[in-house]
N, C-alpha and C positions, 0 to 999 in steps of 0.2 A: 602706566604713568598716570598720576593724579595730581590734583592741586596741592596736595600735601608736599610733594617733592618738586613741583614745577610752577613757576609764576605764570598764571594764565594770561596776564596783561603784558607779557614781555614785548609784544609788538607795538604797544602804545607809546607815543612820544612822551618824553619826560621833561616836565617844566622845572628848570632850576630856580631855586629861591635866591641863590647867590652865585656869582661867578668867581672862579678862582683860576686865574691864569689861563693855561691851555686846557684845563679840565672840561670846560664847556664844549670845546672842539672835540675832545676825546669822546664825551658822552654822545654828541651828535653823530660822529662818524661810526661809533660802535653800534648805535641804534640802527643806523642804515644797514650796516653789515649783518646785524642779527636778523633784520627784516628780510634781507636777501637770502641768508642761510635758511631761514624757516620756509621761505617761499620755495627755495630749491629742494629742501627736504620733503615738504608736502607734495611737491611735484613728482619727486622720485618715488615716494610712497604710492602716489596715484598710478604712476606707470607700472610699478611692480604689482599692484593689486590687479590691474588689467591683465598682466601676463599670467599671474597666478589663477585668475578666473578662467582663462583659456586652457590652462593645464588642469582644471577641475580641482584645484587646491583651495576649496571654498573657505575652510576655516582660517587658513593663513591669510587669505585675501581680506576676510572680515577683520582680522587683527590689524592689518595695515590701515583699514578704514577707521577703526577705533583710534589708532595712533594719530591720524590726521585730525580727528575731532578734538583730541586732547592737546595736540600741538597748536592748533588754531581754532579755539572754541567759538570765535566770533564769525568764522567762515562757514558757508553752507556746503563746501566741497566734501567734507567727510560724510555728511548725510546723503549727498548725491551718490557718492561712490558706494556706500553701504547699501543704499536702496537699490542701486543697479545690480549689485551682486545677488541680492535676494530675488530681484525680478528675473535675472538670468536663470536662477534655480527653479523658477515657477512659484516662489513663495510670495504671491502678490500682496497678500494682507500685510506681511512684514515689510515689504517694500513701501507700501503706502504709508505705514507708520513712520518710517524714516523720512520720507518726503514731507510729511506733515510737520515733523519736528524742524526740518530745515526751513520750511516756509514760515514757521512761527518766528524765526529770526529774520527772514527777509521774504515777505509775502509776494514780492515782485520778481523773484528770481525766475527767469524764463526757462532755464534748464530744468529746474525742479518742477515747474508747472507742466512742462511738456512730458517729463518722465512720469509724473503723477497721473496725467491723463492716459498715457499708454498703459500703465499698470492697471488702472481702473477698467479700461477696455478689455485687456487680457483676462481680468478676473471674471468678467461677465460673458466671455466668449465661450461658446459650445462648439466643439469640432464635430461637424456632421459629414466627415469623409465617407461614411458608410453608404450614404445615398448615391455616391458617385461611382461605386464599384458594381460590377456585375452581380446579380442576385445569387448565381451559383457559387461564385467565389466567396461571398459573404456567408452563405448558409453552410458551405462545406468546410471552410477554413477559418474565417475571421471569428464567427460566433463560437464555434467549438474551442478556439484558442482562448477567447476571453472568458467564456463561461466555464470551460474545462470540466464539463459534466456536473456542474454545481447544481444542487437541489435547493430551490428557493423556498423559504418558509413562508407560509401564508400570513403569519403574524408580522412579518417585516417586509417592507417594500424592496423590490429589485431596482437598484439605482439606474441600471442601463435602460430600463423601460421608460423613464421619464425624461430622457435626453431630448427626444423628438418623436414625432409620429412615425418617421421613417425607421428610426432605431427600434421602436416598439414593433413595427411590422416585420422587420428583418429578424429580430430575436424570436418573435413568436412563431416564425416559420421554421425555426430550428426545433430541436427536441426540448421544448420547455417543460422542465420538471418541477413539480411543486410538492411540498409537504404540508398536510393539514393535520393538526392535532385537534381531534374532535372532543375538546374538553368540556363543552357545554353549549348553551344557547346564547353566547355573548356576541355572536356575529363575527364577521371578518372584515379586514380593511378594504377600502374601496378598490384599491389596485387589484387585489386578489379576486374580488367579485367581478371586476371588469374583464378579467382574463379567463374566466371559466370556459368560454367557447374556444380558447386558443390552447389550453393546456393539453399536452400530448401524453405526459407521464405524471401519475399521481400516486403519492404514498400517504396513507391515512393511518394515524395512530388513534387508539381509543375509540374506535367506531361504535356508535350507539344508534340503534333503530329509533327513529323519531326525532333525532337531532336536526339542527339546521343543515348540516352537511348531508345527512341522509335524505332530506327533502330535496336538496339541490341535485343529488344524484338521481333520485327517482323522477324528477321533472325533466331530466334530459338536458341540463345546461352544459354538460361536458361533451359537446358534439365532436370535438377533435381528439378525444381521449382514446389512446390505443393501448396503453399499458397502465395497470393499476395494482398496487399492493395494499391490502387492507388488514388491519390488526384490531381485534376487539379484546378488551381486557375485562369485560364484565362476566364474572363467573356465573354461568347459567345452569351448570350441572345437567345439561341436555334438555332444559325446559323449553327452549325455543329453537327453531331451526333457522340458521343463517341463510338468507336468500339474497342473491345478487340483484341489484336494481336493474330492471329490464331495459329502461330507457337508456341507461349508460352502457349496459352490457352489449347492446346490439352493435357497437363499434369496436369493442375490445378484441385484441389479438393476443394479449399477454395478461394473465391474471394470477396473483398470488394472494392467498388468504390464510391468515393465522387466526384461529378462532377458538374460544373456550366452549363453543356450542357444537352441536351436531350439524354438519354441513351436508346439505342435499346436493350431491354432485349432479343428479338429474336436473334439478332446477337451475344450477349454475350453467350447465351446457345448453339448456333450452333458452336461457336468458342471454347467452353469449354464443350465438351460432357460428361466429367467425373466429372463435378462439383457436390459436395455434399452440399456445403454451399455457398449461394450468398446473399450479402448485398449491396443494391443500395440506395444511399442517394443523391438525385438530386434536385437542386433548381428549375429546369424547369419541368421535368416530366419523366415518363416511357412510352416508346412506346411498347404497347402490342398488338395492333390491326391492324397495318398498313400492315402486311404481314403474310402469313401462316408460321407456324413453327412446327417442329417435337416434338415428345414426349421427355421429359427429365426425364427418370426413375430414374436416380442416385440422383437427387436433393431431399434432405430431410430437408434442412433448408433454409428459404427464408425471407428476410427483405426488404421491400420497404418503405423508410422513408423520412421525410422532404420534401414531394412533394408539389409543388406549385398548381398542379391540383390534386384533390382527386381521389382515386380509386372508381369506380362505379360498379354497378352490372355486366355489361358486361365484365369488366376487371376480376372480380372474376371468372366468368364462363370460361374465357380463361385460367386462372391459374388452375382451376379444370380439364380442359380437357387435359392440356399439362404437368402438374406436379403432377402425381397421387401418388407419394411416399412421399409427404411432411409430416414431423412429427412436425415441428414448423414453425409458420407463424406470421409475424409482418407486419401490414399495417397501415400507418398513413401519411396523413389523409385518411380515408375510410368512405364513406357515404352509406354503404350498410350493413344491418344486416339480410337480407332474407336468406343468405346462411347458417346461423346457423342451420336451420331446417334439412338440409341434409349434415351437416359437415362430419360425419363419413361414409356416403354413398359414397361420392366422395373422401374423404381422410381418409381411414380406420385406418391409422397409426398416425393420428394427436394427439399429446400429449401436445403441447403448442401453445396458440393462444393469440396474442396481436392485438387489433383493437381499433383505436382511431379516433375521429373526429378532433383532433388537429395536427398541423404540428410538434410540439414539445411536447413530452409526459411528464407527471408530474413525473413519477418514472423512476429510473435507473434499468432496468430489466436485470438480469443475466439469459441467455438462455441456460445454460448448461443442457445437456440431462441426463436422469436417466435410467440406464439399468434395464431390467426385470420388467418394469411396466406393469400392465394389460391394455388392450385396453381401450381407453378413455382419455380425457384431464386430466392432473395432474396440469397444471398451466393455469389460465385464467385471461386475463387482458382486461377489457372493459371500455373505457373512452368516455363518452358522456356528457361532461360538457355543450354542446350547447343545450341538451335536445330537439333535433329536428330531428335527423337523424336515430336513432335506435328505433325500435319498442319494447316497454317493454315486450310484449309477446314473442318476439324472444329471448330476454335476459333471461327471466324466463325459457323458454324451454331448452336453452342450459345449463343453470345451473342445472336444475333438471335432464336432461338426462345424466349428467356426475357426479351426486352426489356421486357415489360409488368410483370414482377415483380421484377427485379433492383434491389436497393437499395445494395449494396456490391460492387465488382468490383476484383480484383487481376489485372493482366495483366503478367507479367514475361517477358521474352524478345523476340525480334525475328523479323521475316520479311523475305524478300528484296524485297518490294514492299509499297506501302501497302495495296492489295488490288485485284485485277483489275477488279472492277465495284463502284462506289460503291453502297451500299444505297439503296433508295428512301426518300423523305421520310416515307412511312407508317410506317417503322420508328422508333418513338419509345420511349425509356427513361423512361417517365412517373414511375417511382418512384426512379430512380437518384440517390443523394445524395452518394456518395463514390466516387472513382475513383483507383486506384493504378496507376502505370506504372513499370516497371523494365527497363532494357535494358543490354547491354554497351556500354562506351565505345569498344571497339575490336574489330572494325570497327563504325563507326556505321551502324546499320540501322534502318529504321522499326519501331516497336513494334506489337504486335498491337492492333487496334482504335483506332488514332489518331483515327479519325473519330467516335468515340462521343460526346464532349462536345457536338458540334454537334447531336446528336439527343437530348440530355438536358435538358429544359426546367427541371428543378428541381435540377440538379447543384449541390451546395453546396460541395464541396471536391475539389481535385486534389492528389495527392502523387506526385512523379515525380523521377527522377534525371537527370543530365546526358545520359546515353546516350539515354534515351527522348525528351528534348526536342530535342537536337541532331540526332538521326537522322530526325526527321520534320518537314518544313516544313509539312505539313498540320496537325499538332498545334500548332505555333507559331502559325499563322494563326488557328486556332480559339480558342486561349486569349487571343490579343490582342483578340478581339471578344466574349468571353464575359462579358457585362455582369452576369449574375446570379451570377458566381463570388464566393464570400465568403471562402474559405480556400484558400491555396496554399502547398504545401511543396515545396522544391527542394533536392536533395542533390547535391554534387559533391566531387571530390577534387583534389589538386594536379595541375597540368598541364592542367586543363580551362579553358575560356574562360568569360567572363561575358556574352558578346554576346547569346546566345539568351534568357536569363532577363531581361537588361536590356531587351531589346526588348518582352517581354511586360509587364513592370512599367511601362515608359514608356507603352505603349498604354493601360493602365488609368489612369495618372496624367493622361493627356491627354484622357480622355473628356470630352465636353462636359457642362457643368453638374453635374460630379461624379457622373455616372451610373454609375461603377464601384461595385460592391457589395463590393469586396475590403476586408475589415476585419482579416483575420488572415494574417500572412505568416511563414513559417519558411524561413530560408536556412542550411542545415547545410553550410557550405562553409569552406575554409581562410581564415584571417585575411587572408592576402595578397590573396585575391580580393575579400573584403569591402571592402578599401581602394580598390578601383577607383572612380574619381570618377564615371564614368557610372552605375555601379550605385547608388552612394549618392544621386546626383541622382534616379534613378528611385524609390528608396525614399522619399525626402523629398517627392516629388510626390504620394504617396498620402495625401491629407489626411484621409481617412476611417479610416485605419488605427488600430485599437484594441489589437491584439495583435501583438507583434514578437519573434521569436526569431532570434538571430544566432550563428553560429560553431559550433565543435566543442570538446569538452573538451580535446583533445590539443594545441590551438593556443595561441599567445601573440601578443598585439599590443603593440607598444612604447608608451611613454607619449605620444609625440608623436601617433601615429596614433590612440591611444585618445581623447585629448582632442579631436582633430578630429572623430572619430565622435560622441562624446557631445555636443559643441556643435551639430553639425548635427541630431542627433535632437531636442535640446531646442529648437532654433530653429524646426523645421518640423512636428513631429508633436504638435500640441497635444492631439489626441484620444486619444493613447496611454494605455491603462489597464493593460496587461500587458506587461512587458518582461523578456525572458530572454536574457542574454548569457552564453553557455556558455564562451567562450574566456577564457583568463587575460589580464587587462588591467593593464598597469603604470600607476602613477599613479592608482589607483582612488579614493583619498580625494577628490581634486579632481573626479573623474568623478561620484561620488555627489552632491557639492554642485551640480554643473552640472545633473544630471538632476532635482534637486529643484524646478526651475522648471516641470516637467511636472505641472501641478496635478491631473490626473485619475488619476495612477498609483495603483493599489491592490494590484498584485501585482508584485513585483520578484524576479528570480532572478539571482545573480551568482556568479562565482568570487571567493572571499574571500581568496585567497593573499596579496594585497598590501594588504589592508584593515587599518588601524590603529584604535585606540580612538577617535581623533578622527574618522576617516572614518565609523565606525559611528554616532557621535553626529550626523552630518549627516542621518541618516534621520529625526531628530526634526522636520525641516522638511517631511517628506512627510505632509501633513495628512490624506490619505485612505488611507494605507497600511493594508492589512489582512493581507497575507501577504508575509513576507520570507524568502527561501531563500538560504543562503550555503553554497557548496561549499568544502571544504578550509579551513574556519575552525575554530579550536580553541574548543570550547564553554567550557572552563575559563578561557581568556584573556579572554572577553567576558562572563562571568556577570553581573557587576554592571552592565555597560553594557546588557545585554539587559533587565535589570530596570528600568533607567532608561527605556529605550525603550518598554517595555510600559506604564510609568506615564504617560509623556508622550503616547502614542497609545493610548487605550483600545480594546481589542478586537484589537490587532495580534497576529499569531502569527509567531514566529520559528522557523525550522527550519535545522538544520545537518547536512550530509552530507559524508562522506569519499569522494573519487574515488580509485579504485585506480590 
């Protein structure tokens, strides 16, 4: 409503220039009734705005306040109501602005003056509830909840630390993590410098010897520091040796260094005698042999990775002599397998071992420890794709010697034969739950340990590529009869065949009385291979399947083939709950509609390149949908549709990601 359509002075009395019979009486009575109607209307709008405010309908309540202002522009009621709504929301600046406008019309309005004073007080108020709570509660629950593992950048202040001294003290007692970008000698903000003695975790980019940060580290200002990650980007070509600051290192228990220089591991360990975890990633190399060094009994986790020069037998001997307490070890590249035979004689506590001939490993390994595990390896990763550095007998022996404790095993690489002598039936992997095989596709050779699944009674999942499966008839036969297998992942490239994986899937689909336990299947293979009729028949025969992932991000399937695939899945896989189709599929709108007949689906992941607004609305038919992930879908294009979807299916979560 505006002045263009409504007379703003309608409340004002009208002075008649001439009287005409009863007209003056009509004008007077009408003016009184109009006044009463407007008063009643603004009063009702006020009451309704208060009710809407309590129902959290803030936008509608604001609209009623605007209507009061336009109906009665000379009254301060509209400004008071609107200001109170903003104040209720915590928008005290906006509330003060409304109160000021109202006071401009009537500077003595007591309600406005009181509301303005309260808003000004609330604006300046700092809640210091944290000082009233027990320290243990704050440190263990409140601070982690607020910070959520956040890493503060030294160039930008941490807002929580300036609330009060109590907040600063409580937050600094938690794991205060900071990032320093050592870009030069420009100095750092006062807050960062004042917290040096409190910082417990530090990550440094572009580290340079002689910089301001280097001097702070060497002078021992970081007295509380326990964990540090350092990266230097200055290409040195091995001219200088990276040395850990001794004043800082004396407190460290966790250190990660990524350097372009040669790192002296001897100097690092002598500078950091309390180190429990050390990760060195160096483009040049690790110096282990140039000087004598003392024992490092505290070190339990060691990673030496991305080395230009490989770890050899003499380096391993040095590690065994000086780091006797290791529980997890990662070496790549490493060209020695002879130490497998006496692994637990030298390292009795060893639980996790990663050894590879490659500079960059194939898998992303999570090296978290497990408490209360029996002596022996529980995670083993051996990568020998070169098929020239590791002795197959060494690999066989370390696998068999740890058969009772291994839970996860990665065997990448091949051998010239399955193995000369099959292991006895007494060799049982009683804890093995996950097995990974990876082998070259040319030439096709048997992978290491292809016999292991038949000796693993609780094996839950197998992840393998085409080379590993096609190169071992033994492995194919074992997988065809592995009734307790619940999860299978298979990866292949263009030019590979589907016959081997089809044979395995058919065997599980044809097991009598549905005795196959296979419920989760991943086929990361080209779209052209997925369209193989025999393979699709084998997939659709897996009636117990609850999770299915198909394709690769870089592939595309045309509309005809996509519709055929969607219809077959919808017709045969009634138990499916999780569906992930990574390839781009044309005609996706119709595909979404077809898949809606799968009544148990609760998690769906699709490439959304071809998805329209109409196609997105088809997801409203997915009554049990909880998680929807769309790749290559513009968030802004579907904002309103996402809101409609979330309203139609309570609890659903929608995620969008961009594929590079």
